N, C-alpha and C positions, 0 to 999 in steps of 0.2 A: 300539826294544827296551829300551834303558836306562830311558827315562822311564816305561815300563810296569812295569818291575821295581822302581823306587823309589817309584812311587805319588805320594802327596799332598805329599811334600816338594819335588817338582820345581816350580820357579818358571819357569826359562827356559833355553834352549839359547843359549849366549852366542857361541860361536866354533867354527868348523870349518876345518880345514886338511888337505889331503891330497895325496898324490903317486901318480899311477897308474903302476905299475911294470911291467905286462905287460898284453897284450891279453886281453880277456874276450869269449868267443863265445856265440852262442845255444846252449843245451844244457849250458853249463858250470854246475857246482854250486859256489856260493860259500859260504865259512864265516867270517862275521865274528867278531871278538873285540875286547873292550874290556878294558884293564888300567888300573886306577887308578894314576896316577903322581904325583898331587899333590892336597893338600887345603889350601886357603887360606881362612882366616877372613875374613869380610867383614861386620862389624857382627853383626847377629842372624842372618845367613845365611852361606853358605860356597860357595866355588867348588870343584868337583870337577874335575880335569884327568885325561883318560884318553888312553892311546895306543890307536890304532885300527890293527888288522891284518886284512886280508881275504885268505884263501888260497882257491885253486881246488881242484877234486877231485884234482889231481896234487900238492897240498901246495906249490904255487908261490905266493909272496907276490905278489899282483897290485895291492894298495893299501896304503899306510901313511899315517898321519896322527895328528891330535890333535883331540879335542873338549873344550870347557869348558862345564859345566853350573852354574847357579846354583841352589842348594837351600837350603831351610829347615833351619836347624840345630835339633836337638831337645835339650832339656835332659836331663841325667842324671836317671834316675828311680830312687829307691831301692825296691828290692824286699824282700821279706820276710826275705831272708838278710842284710840290711844292706848289701848291695852297691849302689855308686852308678854305677860306670863299667863300660864293656864290659870293660876289663882285668880289673876285679874279678869281673865275671860269669864271664869265661873262667876265671880262676883257681880260682873256686868250682866251676865245672863240672868242671875237671880234678880237684879234690879229691874230688869225688863220683863220679868215674869216667865222666862223660859226655864226649862229643866236644865241645870247645869251638868247633869250626867250625860246629856245629848252631846256635849262638847268632846267627851272622851269616853264613849260607851264601853271600851274594852278594858279599862283599868279595873283590877280587882281580881275576880275569879272568871276564868275562861273555860266555858263548858266544852 
């Protein structure tokens, strides 16, 4: 899921850890979520650390863990407004009345 979401910047899946907390049965519906908990620069690339949570249809936590991904870092690109960073772009969007979350809708929890 997450590698599909981030596309071409994905290099590799580095690490996986998890704890099974409850039974899962045939017919259960599972709802996975990833929350970004860390960003670690690594040369020209970076490591993204995510917390993993899987709930069942009864909202019971059945799995908890962590993933680490190696991603290509992208340089800041200056746009026509003179903005160079995501923070600058969000600030400019707020000034223009736009929702700054639209600039990077996937940061945070991934359903």
